[in-house]
C-alpha positions as CSV (number, residue, x, y, z in Angstrom):
1,M,60.0,111.1,87.1
2,G,59.4,108.2,85.1
3,K,56.3,107.7,86.2
4,P,54.6,110.1,88.7
5,T,52.0,107.6,89.8
6,G,54.9,105.3,90.5
7,F,54.9,104.9,93.8
8,L,51.0,104.4,94.6
9,D,51.0,101.4,91.2
10,Y,54.3,99.2,92.0
11,E,55.0,98.0,95.3
12,R,58.6,97.9,96.6
13,K,60.3,94.8,95.6
14,D,63.5,93.7,97.3
15,A,66.4,91.2,96.9
16,I,65.4,87.8,97.0
17,F,66.9,86.2,100.2
18,R,68.2,82.7,100.2
19,N,66.3,80.4,102.3
20,P,68.2,81.1,106.3
21,L,69.1,77.2,106.5
22,E,69.9,76.6,103.3
23,R,72.3,79.8,103.4
24,L,74.0,78.3,106.6
25,E,75.9,75.5,104.8
26,D,78.0,78.1,102.9
27,F,79.4,81.8,103.1
28,E,78.2,82.2,99.7
29,E,76.0,85.5,99.0
30,L,73.0,86.1,101.3
31,K,70.4,87.2,98.6
32,K,69.0,86.9,94.3
33,P,69.1,90.3,92.7
34,I,65.6,90.7,91.2
35,P,65.2,91.2,86.8
36,L,66.6,94.4,85.8
37,W,62.7,94.4,84.3
38,E,61.2,94.3,87.9
39,Q,64.1,96.8,89.4
40,E,63.3,99.1,86.4
41,K,59.4,99.3,88.7
42,Q,61.6,99.9,91.6
43,G,62.7,103.2,90.0
44,A,59.6,104.5,89.0
45,R,58.5,104.2,92.7
46,C,60.7,107.6,93.1
47,M,58.1,110.6,93.9
48,D,60.8,113.2,92.8
49,C,59.9,115.3,95.5
50,G,60.4,118.3,96.1
51,V,62.6,118.5,99.3
52,P,64.9,115.2,98.6
53,F,66.1,114.3,101.8
54,C,67.4,111.0,100.5
55,Q,70.5,113.0,99.1
56,W,70.7,115.6,101.8
57,G,73.2,113.4,104.2
58,G,73.2,115.9,107.4
59,P,72.3,115.6,110.8
60,I,69.4,115.3,112.1
61,A,68.8,114.9,116.5
62,G,73.0,113.4,116.4
63,K,72.1,111.0,113.3
64,T,72.7,111.5,109.7
65,S,69.4,111.8,107.7
66,G,70.6,111.0,104.0
67,C,73.4,109.3,101.9
68,P,76.5,111.4,103.3
69,L,78.3,111.2,99.7
70,H,74.7,113.7,98.3
71,N,74.1,110.9,95.7
72,L,71.6,112.7,93.2
73,V,68.8,110.0,93.8
74,P,65.8,111.2,92.3
75,E,68.0,111.7,89.2
76,T,69.4,108.2,89.6
77,N,66.1,106.6,90.1
78,D,64.4,108.2,87.3
79,L,67.2,107.4,84.9
80,V,66.6,103.1,86.2
81,S,63.2,103.6,86.1
82,R,63.8,104.5,81.9
83,G,65.9,101.9,81.7
84,K,69.0,103.8,80.6
85,W,71.1,102.3,82.8
86,K,74.7,103.6,81.4
87,Q,73.0,107.0,82.3
88,A,72.4,106.1,85.3
89,F,75.8,104.4,85.7
90,E,77.6,107.6,85.0
91,R,74.9,109.4,87.1
92,L,76.3,107.5,90.5
93,S,80.0,107.5,89.5
94,K,80.0,111.1,89.9
95,T,79.5,111.0,93.2
96,H,80.4,107.3,94.1
97,S,83.6,105.4,94.0
98,F,82.3,102.2,95.3
99,P,78.6,101.4,94.9
100,E,79.4,97.8,94.5
101,F,80.6,98.0,98.3
102,T,77.4,100.5,99.6
103,S,74.9,98.2,97.8
104,H,75.8,95.6,100.3
105,V,76.3,96.5,103.4
106,C,75.2,99.8,103.7
107,P,72.6,100.4,106.2
108,A,70.5,102.6,103.2
109,L,70.7,106.0,104.7
110,C,69.0,107.1,101.9
111,E,66.2,105.2,102.1
112,A,65.5,105.5,105.8
113,A,65.5,109.6,105.0
114,C,63.1,108.8,101.6
115,T,59.5,110.3,101.8
116,C,57.8,107.7,100.8
117,N,58.8,106.5,104.1
118,I,56.5,108.9,105.9
119,N,53.7,106.3,105.4
120,G,54.7,103.5,103.6
121,R,57.8,101.7,102.4
122,P,60.8,103.6,100.9
123,V,62.2,103.1,97.3
124,A,64.9,100.6,97.0
125,T,67.6,102.5,96.2
126,K,70.0,100.5,97.5
127,E,69.5,97.6,94.8
128,N,68.6,100.2,92.4
129,E,72.6,101.0,93.1
130,R,73.8,97.6,93.3
131,A,71.6,96.7,89.6
132,I,73.4,99.8,88.6
133,I,76.7,98.8,89.3
134,E,76.5,94.9,88.4
135,T,75.0,96.2,85.5
136,A,77.8,98.4,84.8
137,W,80.5,95.3,85.5
138,E,78.9,93.3,83.0
139,R,78.9,95.6,80.4
140,G,81.8,96.6,80.3
141,W,81.0,100.2,81.3
142,V,83.7,100.1,84.1
143,K,86.8,101.0,82.4
144,P,90.3,102.2,84.1
145,Q,90.5,105.8,84.3
146,I,94.1,106.6,83.9
147,P,95.3,110.0,84.0
148,A,96.7,111.5,80.7
149,A,99.3,113.4,82.5
150,R,101.2,113.2,85.9
151,T,101.7,115.8,88.3
152,G,105.1,114.3,90.0
153,K,103.6,114.6,93.1
154,R,103.8,111.3,95.3
155,V,101.0,110.3,97.5
156,A,101.2,107.3,100.3
157,V,98.0,106.8,101.8
158,A,98.1,104.2,105.4
159,G,95.5,101.8,105.2
160,S,93.7,100.4,102.5
161,G,90.0,100.5,103.9
162,P,87.5,102.3,102.3
163,A,88.1,105.6,102.8
164,G,92.4,105.1,102.1
165,L,90.8,103.3,98.7
166,A,88.4,106.0,98.0
167,A,91.3,108.7,98.3
168,A,93.7,106.6,96.2
169,Q,91.0,106.5,93.6
170,E,90.2,110.3,93.7
171,L,94.1,111.3,93.8
172,N,95.5,109.0,90.7
173,R,92.7,110.5,88.4
174,R,93.8,113.8,89.5
175,G,97.7,112.5,88.6
176,H,99.4,111.8,91.1
177,L,101.5,109.1,92.2
178,V,99.6,106.8,94.8
179,T,100.5,104.1,96.7
180,V,98.6,102.9,99.4
181,F,100.4,100.3,102.5
182,E,98.1,98.1,104.1
183,R,99.8,95.9,107.4
184,N,98.0,92.8,106.8
185,D,98.4,90.0,104.0
186,R,95.5,91.0,101.6
187,L,94.1,94.6,100.7
188,G,90.8,96.1,101.5
189,G,90.8,96.5,105.5
190,L,87.7,96.5,106.8
191,L,85.9,95.8,103.4
192,R,88.5,92.6,103.7
193,Y,88.5,90.9,107.0
194,G,85.7,92.7,109.1
195,I,82.4,92.0,106.9
196,P,81.9,88.2,106.1
197,N,82.2,86.9,103.2
198,M,78.0,86.2,102.4
199,K,77.9,89.7,103.0
200,L,80.1,91.5,100.6
201,D,82.4,88.7,98.4
202,K,85.5,89.2,98.6
203,G,85.5,88.8,94.4
204,I,83.5,92.0,94.5
205,L,86.5,93.9,96.2
206,D,89.0,92.3,94.4
207,R,87.4,93.0,90.9
208,R,87.6,96.7,92.0
209,L,91.3,96.7,93.0
210,G,92.4,95.1,89.9
211,L,91.2,98.1,88.4
212,M,92.6,100.3,90.6
213,E,95.5,98.8,89.8
214,E,95.2,99.0,85.7
215,E,94.4,102.3,86.6
216,G,98.4,103.0,88.4
217,V,97.7,102.9,92.1
218,I,100.3,101.0,93.2
219,F,99.7,98.5,96.6
220,R,102.2,97.1,99.1
221,T,100.6,94.5,101.5
222,N,102.3,93.1,104.6
223,V,103.7,96.9,105.9
224,D,102.9,98.2,109.0
225,I,103.5,102.1,109.1
226,G,105.3,103.6,112.1
227,R,106.7,100.0,112.6
228,D,108.1,98.7,109.1
229,I,108.6,102.2,107.3
230,S,109.0,105.0,110.1
231,A,107.5,108.3,109.1
232,G,110.5,110.6,108.7
233,E,111.2,107.8,105.5
234,L,107.4,107.7,104.4
235,L,107.8,111.5,104.5
236,A,111.0,111.4,102.6
237,D,109.7,110.1,100.0
238,F,106.5,111.5,99.7
239,D,105.1,115.2,99.4
240,R,101.8,114.0,101.4
241,V,100.8,111.7,103.5
242,I,97.4,110.1,104.4
243,L,96.6,108.2,107.9
244,A,93.4,106.0,107.1
245,C,94.3,103.3,109.3
246,G,90.4,103.5,110.9
247,A,89.1,102.7,114.7
248,S,90.5,99.9,115.2
249,N,91.1,100.1,119.4
250,P,88.0,97.9,120.8
251,R,86.2,98.3,123.5
252,D,87.1,95.1,126.2
253,I,84.9,94.3,128.7
254,R,86.2,94.3,132.2
255,V,85.0,91.7,134.7
256,P,86.7,88.5,136.6
257,G,87.8,85.4,134.6
258,R,88.5,87.6,131.2
259,E,91.6,86.4,130.5
260,A,90.1,82.8,130.0
261,G,91.0,81.1,126.9
262,N,88.4,81.4,123.9
263,I,86.8,85.1,124.6
264,F,87.9,87.3,121.3
265,F,87.4,90.4,120.1
266,A,84.4,90.4,117.3
267,V,86.9,91.8,114.6
268,D,90.2,89.7,115.6
269,Y,87.5,86.8,115.6
270,L,86.1,87.5,111.9
271,K,89.1,87.9,110.3
272,A,90.7,85.0,111.5
273,V,87.5,83.0,110.2
274,T,87.8,85.0,106.8
275,K,91.2,84.8,106.1
276,S,91.1,81.2,106.7
277,L,88.2,81.1,104.3
278,L,90.3,83.0,101.6
279,D,93.4,80.4,102.3
280,S,92.1,77.3,102.4
281,G,88.4,77.0,102.7
282,L,88.3,76.7,106.2
283,K,90.8,73.8,106.6
284,D,93.7,75.0,107.9
285,S,92.1,75.0,111.6
286,S,93.9,78.6,111.9
287,F,90.5,80.1,114.5
288,V,89.0,78.9,117.1
289,S,86.0,76.7,115.5
290,A,82.3,77.5,117.0
291,K,81.5,74.0,116.0
292,G,79.3,72.3,119.1
293,L,79.8,75.0,121.5
294,D,77.3,77.5,123.2
295,V,78.5,81.1,121.7
296,L,78.2,84.2,123.8
297,V,78.6,87.5,121.7
298,I,78.6,90.7,123.6
299,G,76.9,93.8,122.0
300,G,74.8,94.7,119.1
301,G,75.0,96.5,115.9
302,D,76.1,95.1,112.7
303,T,79.4,93.3,113.8
304,G,77.3,91.7,116.6
305,N,75.0,90.2,114.0
306,D,78.3,89.3,111.9
307,C,79.2,87.5,114.5
308,V,76.2,85.6,115.0
309,G,75.5,84.5,111.3
310,T,79.6,83.3,111.2
311,V,79.2,81.0,114.1
312,L,76.1,79.5,112.7
313,R,77.9,78.8,110.0
314,L,80.8,77.5,112.0
315,G,78.1,74.7,113.7
316,A,77.6,76.7,116.8
317,R,75.3,74.6,119.6
318,S,73.7,77.5,120.6
319,V,73.8,81.2,120.2
320,T,73.3,84.4,122.7
321,Q,73.4,88.0,122.0
322,L,73.6,90.1,125.0
323,E,72.3,93.8,124.2
324,M,72.5,96.4,127.0
325,M,70.1,98.6,126.4
326,P,66.4,98.3,125.8
327,K,64.6,96.3,122.8
328,P,63.4,99.4,120.3
329,P,60.3,99.5,119.3
330,V,59.1,98.3,115.9
331,C,57.7,101.8,114.7
332,P,59.3,104.9,115.6
333,G,57.7,106.8,118.3
334,A,56.2,110.4,118.1
335,D,59.5,111.5,119.3
336,N,61.1,110.0,116.5
337,P,59.6,111.8,113.3
338,W,60.8,111.4,109.5
339,P,63.5,112.5,108.2
340,E,65.5,111.1,111.7
341,W,67.0,108.0,111.3
342,P,64.1,105.3,113.2
343,Q,65.1,104.0,116.0
344,V,63.4,100.9,115.4
345,L,64.1,97.3,116.0
346,K,66.0,96.0,113.5
347,T,66.4,91.7,112.5
348,D,68.9,91.2,110.2
349,Y,70.4,88.2,108.3
350,G,72.1,86.3,111.5
351,Q,69.2,86.8,113.9
352,E,66.8,85.2,111.5
353,E,68.8,82.6,110.5
354,A,69.2,81.6,114.5
355,A,65.8,81.7,114.5
356,A,64.9,79.6,111.8
357,L,67.9,77.1,113.4
358,F,66.5,77.4,117.1
359,G,63.3,78.7,116.6
360,R,64.4,82.2,118.5
361,D,65.6,85.4,118.3
362,P,69.2,85.5,120.1
363,R,69.3,89.1,121.7
364,V,68.6,89.0,124.9
365,Y,68.5,93.0,126.0
366,Q,69.3,95.3,129.3
367,T,71.5,92.6,130.3
368,T,75.8,92.3,130.4
369,V,78.0,90.2,131.8
370,T,79.6,90.4,135.3
371,E,81.5,87.5,135.3
372,F,83.7,84.3,133.1
373,L,84.0,80.7,134.8
374,K,86.7,78.8,133.4
375,D,87.0,75.3,133.0
376,E,90.4,72.6,134.0
377,R,92.3,74.0,130.8
378,G,91.7,77.6,131.7
379,N,89.2,78.0,129.0
380,V,85.4,80.3,129.0
381,K,83.0,77.5,129.8
382,K,80.4,79.9,132.0
383,A,79.4,83.6,132.0
384,V,77.7,85.3,134.7
385,I,74.9,87.8,133.4
386,V,72.7,90.2,134.6
387,S,70.0,92.0,134.1
388,L,70.0,95.9,133.7
389,M,67.7,98.9,134.3
390,S,67.8,102.8,133.2
391,E,68.7,105.0,135.9
392,K,69.1,109.0,135.4
393,D,73.1,110.0,136.6
394,P,72.5,112.5,139.7
395,E,75.6,114.5,138.8
396,T,74.9,114.7,134.9
397,G,71.4,114.0,134.4
398,R,72.0,111.3,131.8
399,I,70.7,107.8,131.4
400,R,72.4,104.8,132.3
401,M,72.4,101.2,132.4
402,V,73.0,99.2,136.0
403,P,72.7,96.1,137.3
404,V,69.2,95.0,138.9
405,P,69.8,93.2,142.0
406,G,69.1,89.5,142.4
407,T,68.8,89.2,138.6
408,E,72.4,87.3,137.9
409,R,71.9,83.7,136.4
410,T,74.8,81.5,135.3
411,I,74.9,80.4,131.2
412,E,76.8,78.3,129.1
413,A,79.3,79.7,127.0
414,G,82.2,77.8,125.4
415,L,83.1,81.0,123.0
416,V,82.5,84.1,123.9
417,L,82.6,87.0,120.7
418,I,83.0,90.8,122.0
419,A,81.5,93.4,119.8
420,A,81.2,96.3,122.1
421,G,82.6,99.0,119.7
422,F,85.3,100.6,119.4
423,L,87.4,103.5,121.4
424,G,89.3,104.8,118.7
425,S,92.2,104.5,116.4
426,Q,95.6,102.2,117.9
427,R,97.5,105.5,118.2
428,Y,101.3,104.5,117.0
429,V,100.6,105.3,113.6
430,A,99.3,108.8,115.0
431,D,102.3,109.3,117.2
432,A,104.9,108.1,115.0
433,F,104.0,111.2,113.1
434,G,103.8,113.3,116.1
435,A,100.1,114.2,114.9
436,G,97.9,115.1,117.6
437,L,95.0,113.1,119.2
438,D,91.2,114.0,120.4
439,Q,89.9,112.6,123.1
440,R,88.7,109.9,121.7
441,T,92.3,109.2,120.2
442,N,91.3,109.7,116.0
443,V,94.1,111.7,114.6
444,W,93.0,115.9,115.6
445,T,91.8,118.1,112.3
446,A,90.5,121.5,112.5
447,P,86.3,121.5,111.9
448,G,85.6,120.3,108.8
449,Q,88.9,119.5,107.8
450,Y,91.2,117.1,107.0
451,A,95.2,118.2,107.7
452,A,96.4,116.8,111.1
453,D,98.6,119.2,113.2
454,V,101.8,118.1,111.8
455,P,102.9,119.4,108.4
456,R,101.9,117.0,104.9
457,V,100.0,114.4,106.9
458,F,96.3,114.6,106.9
459,T,93.8,111.9,107.4
460,A,90.5,110.5,107.0
461,G,88.0,107.4,107.5
462,D,86.9,106.0,111.0
463,M,90.8,107.1,112.0
464,H,89.1,110.8,111.6
465,R,85.8,110.9,112.7
466,G,85.7,107.6,114.6
467,Q,84.1,104.5,114.4
468,S,81.6,104.9,111.9
469,L,79.9,103.6,108.0
470,V,81.5,102.1,105.1
471,V,79.5,105.1,103.0
472,W,81.2,107.7,105.8
473,A,84.5,106.6,105.0
474,I,84.4,106.6,101.6
475,T,83.1,110.2,101.6
476,E,85.7,111.0,104.2
477,G,88.9,109.4,101.6
478,R,87.3,111.8,99.2
479,G,87.3,115.0,101.3
480,A,90.3,113.9,102.4
481,A,91.5,113.4,98.1
482,R,90.7,117.2,97.7
483,A,92.0,118.1,100.1
484,V,95.3,116.9,99.7
485,D,94.6,118.0,95.7
486,L,94.7,121.5,96.8
487,D,97.2,121.6,99.3
488,L,99.4,120.1,96.3
489,K,99.2,123.0,93.9
């Protein structure tokens, strides 16, 4: 370790967030990094503990503890602490495909599992990784890795999200000829259209995509596998196919009035806004603006928060965010010990901005919608909501949330965004290949494997494991690439 007493000598310092009211004026980056000399002190806070759960990435109590990529966190932090930035980049690159993505959007599973987190503040590993990769880009250390020889084997990747890109990068560097197909007009999948620009600037994505093209990866946009190209054509042209199309089948809210206008799935709305931002700087009026509207966001998590932050930047008059579950505690309870993932209250940038603008947190817990009311044009104008309470199902013994009689009330809602999660992948792609699906409509594989139940077809990412994190998608992409590479030998 760089300094044995570093975790005692230095306080944790994070990147500096811009003022909430200032950042609502644009879609630019939320925060600014601290100087490298300060970041080196953050690396010195790493204890190099005997059992580093930060790099484990295994399940505890149903949640992942530590990094699924198994980044060797103590080694990397030590190199940061000693100012050995190039070596830190080389160490991180051995296990990580795209640290520039996760250092912006990952919830930092490594930090939650940090030993310093037991009775203090964890090491700022996420910001250390951001500093490593950005320093590497700035100093020209990130170079195209072009294979010395090609195998002649051709691999098609359906989907250019984090799983598809990770698989493509690994297979290309092994010498295979890789073509990535994307059904949208731009590359990136979830990274492009599912995550707002202020959270992940698209220039960061384009920078990496340009490098992958230099390395030899071929990208084709506006091609929907299973519709524009048949499974038979793809299997005739390629030796192996990886399906990495994401878990893009959103969970709906089935209540009276659902057919009203101005009710959108969150991912569709976020995509429309980002596309307009990239196409015209939001001047093409290709989406329903939130300006002057009372916005209702149904669902929490990262997507719900992204919706809050987005509509505030578009001029929403008010924002209400409904969460079905009870408000989490501020600190982990006795039944949630380290190194389990801490089940605690998280106030993200969108909620922070809403509080700064309106003087209150937009979240309303243990509440759901029972009906939407329409105006004379057929658009939503109000929502009937009801409080919920927990109750044990007598048949299954599981806890469920049920309405509390007499708590119904009506709120204004001129725009509704449904961020209730996803049920699985859209099955038409898997059906085109005849691949079997599990109960959640994800592509079936044997446990721990990536091969589908049809020859020469593999899967990765959310299409394989269900809705999850970007870091898990990258892990899956790398795993699927290894499986395909071995299968081609």
